[in-house]
MOPAC internal coordinates of N, CA, C and O (Angstrom, degrees):
PM7 1SCF
backbone

  N    0.0000 0     0.00 0     0.00 0    0    0    0
  C    1.4412 1     0.00 0     0.00 0    1    0    0
  C    1.5215 1   109.85 1     0.00 0    2    1    0
  O    1.2310 1   121.18 1   -33.43 1    3    2    1
  N    1.2959 1   115.35 1   146.57 1    3    2    1
  C    1.4504 1   119.83 1   176.70 1    5    3    2
  C    1.5210 1   108.71 1   -83.86 1    6    5    3
  O    1.2310 1   121.21 1   -26.24 1    7    6    5
  N    1.3132 1   115.29 1   153.76 1    7    6    5
  C    1.4570 1   117.79 1   177.13 1    9    7    6
  C    1.5168 1   108.94 1  -113.07 1   10    9    7
  O    1.2310 1   121.06 1   -27.00 1   11   10    9
  N    1.3252 1   115.59 1   153.00 1   11   10    9
  C    1.4586 1   121.02 1   178.60 1   13   11   10
  C    1.5085 1   108.84 1   -89.50 1   14   13   11
  O    1.2310 1   120.56 1    -1.64 1   15   14   13
  N    1.3194 1   116.54 1   178.36 1   15   14   13
  C    1.4650 1   120.75 1  -178.33 1   17   15   14
  C    1.5144 1   111.20 1   -61.41 1   18   17   15
  O    1.2310 1   119.66 1   149.41 1   19   18   17
  N    1.3241 1   118.26 1   -30.59 1   19   18   17
  C    1.4557 1   121.49 1  -179.31 1   21   19   18
  C    1.5137 1   112.51 1   -83.31 1   22   21   19
  O    1.2310 1   119.46 1  -176.73 1   23   22   21
  N    1.3492 1   118.64 1     3.27 1   23   22   21
  C    1.4478 1   121.55 1   179.61 1   25   23   22
  C    1.5135 1   113.41 1    85.57 1   26   25   23
  O    1.2310 1   119.69 1  -176.11 1   27   26   25
  N    1.3405 1   118.20 1     3.89 1   27   26   25
  C    1.4541 1   120.81 1   179.03 1   29   27   26
  C    1.5226 1   109.49 1   -86.36 1   30   29   27
  O    1.2310 1   120.86 1   -27.37 1   31   30   29
  N    1.2955 1   115.97 1   152.63 1   31   30   29
  C    1.4609 1   120.90 1   177.60 1   33   31   30
  C    1.5244 1   108.87 1   -69.99 1   34   33   31
  O    1.2310 1   120.75 1   -42.47 1   35   34   33
  N    1.3263 1   116.18 1   137.53 1   35   34   33
  C    1.4661 1   120.60 1   178.66 1   37   35   34
  C    1.5272 1   108.81 1   -72.05 1   38   37   35
  O    1.2310 1   120.72 1   -42.23 1   39   38   37
  N    1.3347 1   116.22 1   137.77 1   39   38   37
  C    1.4550 1   121.08 1   179.17 1   41   39   38
  C    1.5196 1   109.10 1   -94.40 1   42   41   39
  O    1.2310 1   121.22 1   -45.32 1   43   42   41
  N    1.3131 1   115.26 1   134.68 1   43   42   41
  C    1.4599 1   120.28 1   176.47 1   45   43   42
  C    1.5177 1   108.78 1   -78.21 1   46   45   43
  O    1.2310 1   120.03 1   -37.95 1   47   46   45
  N    1.3189 1   117.56 1   142.05 1   47   46   45
  C    1.4652 1   119.05 1   179.92 1   49   47   46
  C    1.5290 1   110.53 1   -69.23 1   50   49   47
  O    1.2310 1   120.95 1   -42.91 1   51   50   49
  N    1.3259 1   115.78 1   137.09 1   51   50   49
  C    1.4601 1   121.14 1   178.26 1   53   51   50
  C    1.5217 1   111.35 1   -94.35 1   54   53   51
  O    1.2310 1   120.21 1   169.37 1   55   54   53
  N    1.3352 1   117.20 1   -10.63 1   55   54   53
  C    1.4513 1   121.89 1   178.89 1   57   55   54
  C    1.5152 1   108.52 1  -129.54 1   58   57   55
  O    1.2310 1   120.99 1   -29.75 1   59   58   57
  N    1.3363 1   115.71 1   150.25 1   59   58   57
  C    1.4588 1   118.34 1   175.01 1   61   59   58
  C    1.5249 1   108.63 1   -89.02 1   62   61   59
  O    1.2310 1   120.20 1     6.87 1   63   62   61
  N    1.3016 1   117.22 1  -173.13 1   63   62   61
  C    1.4604 1   120.92 1  -174.76 1   65   63   62
  C    1.5241 1   112.95 1   -64.97 1   66   65   63
  O    1.2310 1   119.61 1   158.03 1   67   66   65
  N    1.3272 1   118.36 1   -21.97 1   67   66   65
  C    1.4668 1   120.32 1   179.53 1   69   67   66
  C    1.5182 1   112.03 1   -83.67 1   70   69   67
  O    1.2310 1   119.99 1   172.46 1   71   70   69
  N    1.3180 1   117.62 1    -7.54 1   71   70   69
  C    1.4491 1   121.15 1   179.53 1   73   71   70
  C    1.5148 1   113.88 1    89.61 1   74   73   71
  O    1.2310 1   120.05 1  -179.84 1   75   74   73
  N    1.3218 1   117.51 1     0.16 1   75   74   73
  C    1.4634 1   121.57 1   179.33 1   77   75   74
  C    1.5280 1   108.66 1   -82.18 1   78   77   75
  O    1.2310 1   119.94 1   -49.87 1   79   78   77
  N    1.3219 1   117.72 1   130.13 1   79   78   77
  C    1.4723 1   119.00 1   178.96 1   81   79   78
  C    1.5323 1   110.64 1   -58.97 1   82   81   79
  O    1.2310 1   120.50 1   -46.00 1   83   82   81
  N    1.3343 1   116.65 1   134.00 1   83   82   81
  C    1.4588 1   121.20 1  -177.74 1   85   83   82
  C    1.5230 1   111.36 1   -66.14 1   86   85   83
  O    1.2310 1   119.98 1   145.47 1   87   86   85
  N    1.3026 1   117.64 1   -34.53 1   87   86   85
  C    1.4639 1   120.42 1   178.78 1   89   87   86
  C    1.5200 1   109.71 1   -65.76 1   90   89   87
  O    1.2310 1   120.08 1   138.59 1   91   90   89
  N    1.3089 1   117.46 1   -41.41 1   91   90   89
  C    1.4630 1   121.22 1   177.90 1   93   91   90
  C    1.5155 1   111.77 1   -63.43 1   94   93   91
  O    1.2310 1   120.25 1   139.59 1   95   94   93
  N    1.3115 1   117.13 1   -40.41 1   95   94   93
  C    1.4733 1   121.00 1   179.23 1   97   95   94
  C    1.5316 1   109.80 1   -65.79 1   98   97   95
  O    1.2310 1   120.28 1   139.43 1   99   98   97
  N    1.3189 1   117.07 1   -40.57 1   99   98   97
  C    1.4625 1   120.41 1   178.05 1  101   99   98
  C    1.5199 1   111.60 1   -63.09 1  102  101   99
  O    1.2310 1   120.62 1   141.13 1  103  102  101
  N    1.3235 1   116.42 1   -38.87 1  103  102  101
  C    1.4672 1   120.19 1   178.73 1  105  103  102
  C    1.5259 1   110.67 1   -65.35 1  106  105  103
  O    1.2310 1   120.35 1   141.75 1  107  106  105
  N    1.3250 1   116.94 1   -38.25 1  107  106  105
  C    1.4647 1   120.68 1   178.78 1  109  107  106
  C    1.5224 1   109.86 1   -65.62 1  110  109  107
  O    1.2310 1   120.13 1   134.34 1  111  110  109
  N    1.3239 1   117.35 1   -45.66 1  111  110  109
  C    1.4668 1   121.18 1   179.27 1  113  111  110
  C    1.5271 1   109.98 1   -61.52 1  114  113  111
  O    1.2310 1   120.13 1   136.09 1  115  114  113
  N    1.3161 1   117.35 1   -43.91 1  115  114  113
  C    1.4585 1   121.18 1   178.43 1  117  115  114
  C    1.5242 1   110.62 1   -62.04 1  118  117  115
  O    1.2310 1   120.18 1   137.07 1  119  118  117
  N    1.3248 1   117.26 1   -42.93 1  119  118  117
  C    1.4604 1   121.22 1   179.58 1  121  119  118
  C    1.5198 1   112.20 1   -62.82 1  122  121  119
  O    1.2310 1   120.45 1   138.52 1  123  122  121
  N    1.3372 1   116.75 1   -41.48 1  123  122  121
  C    1.4639 1   120.39 1   178.01 1  125  123  122
  C    1.5227 1   111.20 1   -65.52 1  126  125  123
  O    1.2310 1   120.51 1   138.68 1  127  126  125
  N    1.3226 1   116.64 1   -41.32 1  127  126  125
  C    1.4668 1   120.02 1   178.68 1  129  127  126
  C    1.5248 1   110.68 1   -64.17 1  130  129  127
  O    1.2310 1   120.31 1   139.25 1  131  130  129
  N    1.3074 1   117.01 1   -40.75 1  131  130  129
  C    1.4619 1   121.32 1   178.81 1  133  131  130
  C    1.5342 1   110.90 1   -65.20 1  134  133  131
  O    1.2310 1   120.42 1   139.08 1  135  134  133
  N    1.3232 1   116.79 1   -40.92 1  135  134  133
  C    1.4675 1   120.46 1   178.54 1  137  135  134
  C    1.5252 1   111.01 1   -64.60 1  138  137  135
  O    1.2310 1   120.41 1   139.07 1  139  138  137
  N    1.3322 1   116.82 1   -40.93 1  139  138  137
  C    1.4666 1   120.67 1   179.09 1  141  139  138
  C    1.5218 1   110.51 1   -64.60 1  142  141  139
  O    1.2310 1   120.13 1   138.91 1  143  142  141
  N    1.3127 1   117.36 1   -41.09 1  143  142  141
  C    1.4589 1   121.45 1   179.05 1  145  143  142
  C    1.5249 1   110.82 1   -65.26 1  146  145  143
  O    1.2310 1   120.19 1   139.33 1  147  146  145
  N    1.3151 1   117.24 1   -40.67 1  147  146  145
  C    1.4619 1   121.11 1   178.49 1  149  147  146
  C    1.5196 1   110.99 1   -64.81 1  150  149  147
  O    1.2310 1   120.30 1   140.15 1  151  150  149
  N    1.3205 1   117.03 1   -39.85 1  151  150  149
  C    1.4629 1   120.91 1   179.33 1  153  151  150
  C    1.5268 1   110.65 1   -66.14 1  154  153  151
  O    1.2310 1   120.18 1   143.09 1  155  154  153
  N    1.3079 1   117.27 1   -36.91 1  155  154  153
  C    1.4655 1   120.82 1   179.34 1  157  155  154
  C    1.5254 1   110.99 1   -65.98 1  158  157  155
  O    1.2310 1   120.16 1   146.69 1  159  158  157
  N    1.2980 1   117.31 1   -33.31 1  159  158  157
  C    1.4569 1   120.66 1   179.48 1  161  159  158
  C    1.5258 1   111.64 1   -73.62 1  162  161  159
  O    1.2310 1   119.86 1   160.46 1  163  162  161
  N    1.3073 1   117.87 1   -19.54 1  163  162  161
  C    1.4552 1   121.62 1  -177.02 1  165  163  162
  C    1.5288 1   112.08 1  -100.94 1  166  165  163
  O    1.2310 1   119.98 1  -158.94 1  167  166  165
  N    1.3295 1   117.64 1    21.06 1  167  166  165
  C    1.4510 1   120.26 1   179.37 1  169  167  166
  C    1.5257 1   109.86 1   -64.29 1  170  169  167
  O    1.2310 1   120.21 1   -33.17 1  171  170  169
  N    1.3265 1   117.21 1   146.83 1  171  170  169
  C    1.4599 1   118.85 1   179.50 1  173  171  170
  C    1.5203 1   111.30 1   -66.46 1  174  173  171
  O    1.2310 1   121.01 1   -24.64 1  175  174  173
  N    1.3308 1   115.68 1   155.36 1  175  174  173
  C    1.4606 1   120.08 1   178.93 1  177  175  174
  C    1.5153 1   109.57 1   -65.58 1  178  177  175
  O    1.2310 1   121.13 1   -26.28 1  179  178  177
  N    1.3061 1   115.45 1   153.72 1  179  178  177
  C    1.4526 1   119.98 1   178.99 1  181  179  178
  C    1.5184 1   108.68 1  -141.81 1  182  181  179
  O    1.2310 1   121.23 1   -57.47 1  183  182  181
  N    1.3315 1   115.25 1   122.53 1  183  182  181
  C    1.4527 1   121.35 1   177.30 1  185  183  182
  C    1.5233 1   107.51 1   -92.67 1  186  185  183
  O    1.2310 1   120.39 1   -50.40 1  187  186  185
  N    1.3230 1   116.86 1   129.60 1  187  186  185
  C    1.4643 1   119.64 1  -176.27 1  189  187  186
  C    1.5218 1   110.54 1  -135.80 1  190  189  187
  O    1.2310 1   121.00 1   -38.11 1  191  190  189
  N    1.3559 1   115.69 1   141.89 1  191  190  189
  C    1.4689 1   117.73 1   173.64 1  193  191  190
  C    1.5249 1   109.60 1   -70.06 1  194  193  191
  O    1.2310 1   120.54 1   -46.47 1  195  194  193
  N    1.3222 1   116.58 1   133.53 1  195  194  193
  C    1.4575 1   120.63 1  -178.95 1  197  195  194
  C    1.5261 1   110.85 1   -93.67 1  198  197  195
  O    1.2310 1   120.56 1   133.74 1  199  198  197
  N    1.3250 1   116.54 1   -46.26 1  199  198  197
  C    1.4631 1   123.12 1  -179.21 1  201  199  198
  C    1.5058 1   108.92 1  -151.82 1  202  201  199
  O    1.2310 1   121.12 1   -17.60 1  203  202  201
  N    1.3308 1   115.47 1   162.40 1  203  202  201
  C    1.4478 1   117.61 1   175.72 1  205  203  202
  C    1.5132 1   112.95 1   179.40 1  206  205  203
  O    1.2310 1   121.83 1   -19.81 1  207  206  205
  N    1.3193 1   114.10 1   160.19 1  207  206  205
  C    1.4657 1   122.25 1   176.01 1  209  207  206
  C    1.5323 1   106.42 1  -135.14 1  210  209  207
  O    1.2310 1   120.48 1    10.64 1  211  210  209
  N    1.2993 1   116.69 1  -169.36 1  211  210  209
  C    1.4668 1   120.17 1   176.18 1  213  211  210
  C    1.5265 1   110.86 1   -67.60 1  214  213  211
  O    1.2310 1   119.67 1   158.78 1  215  214  213
  N    1.3214 1   118.24 1   -21.22 1  215  214  213
  C    1.4649 1   122.16 1  -175.67 1  217  215  214
  C    1.5271 1   114.74 1   -98.21 1  218  217  215
  O    1.2310 1   119.75 1   160.88 1  219  218  217
  N    1.3391 1   118.08 1   -19.12 1  219  218  217
  C    1.4554 1   120.09 1  -176.57 1  221  219  218
  C    1.5215 1   111.27 1  -159.17 1  222  221  219
  O    1.2310 1   121.08 1   -15.62 1  223  222  221
  N    1.3432 1   115.54 1   164.38 1  223  222  221
  C    1.4606 1   122.33 1   173.05 1  225  223  222
  C    1.5284 1   108.30 1  -146.20 1  226  225  223
  O    1.2310 1   120.93 1   -41.75 1  227  226  225
  N    1.3228 1   115.83 1   138.25 1  227  226  225
  C    1.4602 1   123.00 1   177.59 1  229  227  226
  C    1.5245 1   107.22 1  -111.58 1  230  229  227
  O    1.2310 1   120.73 1   -56.10 1  231  230  229
  N    1.3352 1   116.21 1   123.90 1  231  230  229
  C    1.4566 1   121.83 1  -174.85 1  233  231  230
  C    1.5172 1   109.84 1  -120.85 1  234  233  231
  O    1.2310 1   120.82 1   -50.93 1  235  234  233
  N    1.3300 1   116.05 1   129.07 1  235  234  233
  C    1.4577 1   122.22 1   174.55 1  237  235  234
  C    1.5253 1   107.46 1   -86.67 1  238  237  235
  O    1.2310 1   120.18 1   -47.27 1  239  238  237
  N    1.3343 1   117.25 1   132.73 1  239  238  237
  C    1.4599 1   119.73 1  -177.77 1  241  239  238
  C    1.5188 1   111.32 1  -138.44 1  242  241  239
  O    1.2310 1   121.93 1   -18.58 1  243  242  241
  N    1.3387 1   113.90 1   161.42 1  243  242  241
  C    1.4629 1   121.53 1   173.77 1  245  243  242
  C    1.5205 1   106.51 1  -130.11 1  246  245  243
  O    1.2310 1   120.01 1   -52.64 1  247  246  245
  N    1.3003 1   117.59 1   127.36 1  247  246  245
  C    1.4586 1   120.04 1   179.93 1  249  247  246
  C    1.5157 1   111.89 1   101.29 1  250  249  247
  O    1.2310 1   121.05 1    56.43 1  251  250  249
  N    1.3337 1   115.59 1  -123.57 1  251  250  249
  C    1.4563 1   122.12 1  -173.37 1  253  251  250
  C    1.5298 1   111.12 1   -92.34 1  254  253  251
  O    1.2310 1   120.33 1   -51.47 1  255  254  253
  N    1.3094 1   116.97 1   128.53 1  255  254  253
  C    1.4670 1   121.58 1  -178.73 1  257  255  254
  C    1.5282 1   111.84 1   -62.87 1  258  257  255
  O    1.2310 1   119.96 1   153.90 1  259  258  257
  N    1.3298 1   117.68 1   -26.10 1  259  258  257
  C    1.4681 1   119.77 1  -179.43 1  261  259  258
  C    1.5301 1   112.07 1   -65.42 1  262  261  259
  O    1.2310 1   120.39 1   160.04 1  263  262  261
  N    1.3302 1   116.86 1   -19.96 1  263  262  261
  C    1.4655 1   120.39 1   177.15 1  265  263  262
  C    1.5274 1   112.40 1   -69.60 1  266  265  263
  O    1.2310 1   120.11 1   166.69 1  267  266  265
  N    1.3253 1   117.40 1   -13.31 1  267  266  265
  C    1.4671 1   120.61 1  -179.61 1  269  267  266
  C    1.5230 1   112.82 1   -84.85 1  270  269  267
  O    1.2310 1   120.10 1   165.39 1  271  270  269
  N    1.3269 1   117.41 1   -14.61 1  271  270  269
  C    1.4665 1   120.31 1  -176.13 1  273  271  270
  C    1.5333 1   113.39 1   -59.48 1  274  273  271
  O    1.2310 1   118.45 1   135.19 1  275  274  273
  N    1.3405 1   120.56 1   -44.81 1  275  274  273
  C    1.4696 1   118.93 1   178.01 1  277  275  274
  C    1.5309 1   113.26 1   -60.43 1  278  277  275
  O    1.2310 1   120.33 1   145.20 1  279  278  277
  N    1.3177 1   116.98 1   -34.80 1  279  278  277
  C    1.4668 1   120.78 1   178.25 1  281  279  278
  C    1.5243 1   109.56 1   -67.59 1  282  281  279
  O    1.2310 1   120.76 1   135.96 1  283  282  281
  N    1.3290 1   116.16 1   -44.04 1  283  282  281
  C    1.4662 1   120.22 1   178.24 1  285  283  282
  C    1.5284 1   110.55 1   -63.54 1  286  285  283
  O    1.2310 1   120.26 1   140.58 1  287  286  285
  N    1.3291 1   117.10 1   -39.42 1  287  286  285
  C    1.4727 1   119.87 1   177.91 1  289  287  286
  C    1.5252 1   111.40 1   -60.78 1  290  289  287
  O    1.2310 1   120.75 1   134.12 1  291  290  289
  N    1.3345 1   116.18 1   -45.88 1  291  290  289
  C    1.4751 1   120.00 1   178.83 1  293  291  290
  C    1.5176 1   111.27 1   -59.87 1  294  293  291
  O    1.2310 1   120.61 1   135.96 1  295  294  293
  N    1.3370 1   116.44 1   -44.04 1  295  294  293
  C    1.4567 1   120.26 1  -178.74 1  297  295  294
  C    1.5279 1   110.49 1   -64.10 1  298  297  295
  O    1.2310 1   120.23 1   127.87 1  299  298  297
  N    1.3150 1   117.17 1   -52.13 1  299  298  297
  C    1.4681 1   121.16 1  -176.47 1  301  299  298
  C    1.5360 1   111.62 1   -66.77 1  302  301  299
  O    1.2310 1   120.13 1   149.96 1  303  302  301
  N    1.3269 1   117.35 1   -30.04 1  303  302  301
  C    1.4685 1   120.78 1  -179.87 1  305  303  302
  C    1.5309 1   111.66 1   -62.69 1  306  305  303
  O    1.2310 1   120.22 1   153.18 1  307  306  305
  N    1.3157 1   117.18 1   -26.82 1  307  306  305
  C    1.4670 1   120.30 1   176.96 1  309  307  306
  C    1.5277 1   111.24 1   -59.28 1  310  309  307
  O    1.2310 1   120.67 1   153.09 1  311  310  309
  N    1.3101 1   116.32 1   -26.91 1  311  310  309
  C    1.4694 1   122.86 1  -176.90 1  313  311  310
  C    1.5359 1   111.41 1  -110.34 1  314  313  311
  O    1.2310 1   120.99 1  -165.34 1  315  314  313
  N    1.3448 1   115.72 1    14.66 1  315  314  313
  C    1.4625 1   122.71 1  -178.03 1  317  315  314
  C    1.5261 1   111.51 1    55.59 1  318  317  315
  O    1.2310 1   121.31 1  -132.30 1  319  318  317
  N    1.3268 1   115.11 1    47.70 1  319  318  317
  C    1.4714 1   122.47 1  -179.06 1  321  319  318
  C    1.5150 1   110.27 1  -131.36 1  322  321  319
  O    1.2310 1   120.94 1   -11.43 1  323  322  321
  N    1.3181 1   115.82 1   168.57 1  323  322  321
  C    1.4613 1   123.52 1   179.79 1  325  323  322
  C    1.5328 1   109.40 1  -115.30 1  326  325  323
  O    1.2310 1   119.79 1   -39.00 1  327  326  325
  N    1.3414 1   118.01 1   141.00 1  327  326  325
  C    1.4689 1   119.79 1   178.96 1  329  327  326
  C    1.5197 1   112.63 1   -80.33 1  330  329  327
  O    1.2310 1   121.16 1   -36.76 1  331  330  329
  N    1.3281 1   115.38 1   143.24 1  331  330  329
  C    1.4620 1   122.57 1   173.51 1  333  331  330
  C    1.5302 1   106.34 1  -131.80 1  334  333  331
  O    1.2310 1   120.65 1   -59.28 1  335  334  333
  N    1.3414 1   116.36 1   120.72 1  335  334  333
  C    1.4576 1   120.83 1  -179.16 1  337  335  334
  C    1.5258 1   109.74 1   -65.52 1  338  337  335
  O    1.2310 1   120.36 1   -55.18 1  339  338  337
  N    1.3129 1   116.92 1   124.82 1  339  338  337
  C    1.4615 1   122.15 1  -179.69 1  341  339  338
  C    1.5267 1   112.53 1  -103.32 1  342  341  339
  O    1.2310 1   120.88 1   138.84 1  343  342  341
  N    1.3620 1   115.93 1   -41.16 1  343  342  341
  C    1.4689 1   118.42 1  -172.72 1  345  343  342
  C    1.5226 1   109.80 1  -160.88 1  346  345  343
  O    1.2310 1   120.83 1   -33.14 1  347  346  345
  N    1.3314 1   116.03 1   146.86 1  347  346  345
  C    1.4635 1   121.71 1   169.98 1  349  347  346
  C    1.5222 1   107.68 1  -125.47 1  350  349  347
  O    1.2310 1   121.28 1   -43.23 1  351  350  349
  N    1.3257 1   115.15 1   136.77 1  351  350  349
  C    1.4577 1   119.66 1   180.00 1  353  351  350
  C    1.5265 1   108.63 1  -160.56 1  354  353  351
  O    1.2310 1   120.50 1   -47.81 1  355  354  353
  N    1.3291 1   116.66 1   132.19 1  355  354  353
  C    1.4657 1   122.26 1   175.65 1  357  355  354
  C    1.5292 1   112.75 1    48.74 1  358  357  355
  O    1.2310 1   120.20 1  -129.25 1  359  358  357
  N    1.3231 1   117.22 1    50.75 1  359  358  357
  C    1.4678 1   123.06 1   179.69 1  361  359  358
  C    1.5161 1   113.43 1    59.06 1  362  361  359
  O    1.2310 1   120.51 1  -148.20 1  363  362  361
  N    1.3234 1   116.63 1    31.80 1  363  362  361
  C    1.4593 1   122.80 1   173.38 1  365  363  362
  C    1.5242 1   107.90 1  -128.00 1  366  365  363
  O    1.2310 1   121.36 1   -42.60 1  367  366  365
  N    1.3264 1   115.01 1   137.40 1  367  366  365
  C    1.4551 1   120.40 1   178.31 1  369  367  366
  C    1.5246 1   108.48 1  -116.90 1  370  369  367
  O    1.2310 1   120.62 1   -50.58 1  371  370  369
  N    1.3204 1   116.41 1   129.42 1  371  370  369
  C    1.4637 1   122.45 1   179.46 1  373  371  370
  C    1.5192 1   108.65 1  -107.64 1  374  373  371
  O    1.2310 1   121.34 1   -58.49 1  375  374  373
  N    1.3232 1   115.04 1   121.51 1  375  374  373
  C    1.4679 1   121.59 1   177.57 1  377  375  374
  C    1.5240 1   109.21 1  -114.12 1  378  377  375
  O    1.2310 1   121.17 1   -38.69 1  379  378  377
  N    1.3213 1   115.38 1   141.31 1  379  378  377
  C    1.4678 1   120.95 1   167.59 1  381  379  378
  C    1.5120 1   106.97 1   -90.69 1  382  381  379
  O    1.2310 1   120.77 1   -35.58 1  383  382  381
  N    1.3240 1   116.13 1   144.42 1  383  382  381
  C    1.4650 1   121.17 1   175.39 1  385  383  382
  C    1.5376 1   105.98 1  -104.55 1  386  385  383
  O    1.2310 1   120.70 1   -69.90 1  387  386  385
  N    1.3412 1   116.27 1   110.10 1  387  386  385
  C    1.4629 1   120.73 1  -175.38 1  389  387  386
  C    1.5236 1   110.22 1  -111.63 1  390  389  387
  O    1.2310 1   121.39 1   -30.26 1  391  390  389
  N    1.3211 1   114.94 1   149.74 1  391  390  389
  C    1.4658 1   120.47 1   176.55 1  393  391  390
  C    1.5130 1   108.58 1   -71.63 1  394  393  391
  O    1.2310 1   120.40 1   -43.32 1  395  394  393
  N    1.3560 1   116.83 1   136.68 1  395  394  393
  C    1.4745 1   119.27 1  -178.98 1  397  395  394
  C    1.5034 1   112.67 1   -68.79 1  398  397  395
  O    1.2310 1   120.10 1   180.00 1  399  398  397

């Protein structure tokens, strides 16, 4: 701690220039950060294609594997093909893209 000219310990300000208690402001900032972190953890699931060629597509999914079918259809449609589910493993779905 710093000392003043009279030998007394310097007191840290408990309020900033606006008069708002610094402890209260810190609690608000902490609360907002905690709320933002909680909201980020509750984001909806998202199924995304990881890799693919004209012959296959690998899709990462969370939840139901049937939700990956529209993604596989979009991917295979680029090559005028239809998706056929080949394998699911560790939240990944592998589709073959076959000619109709």
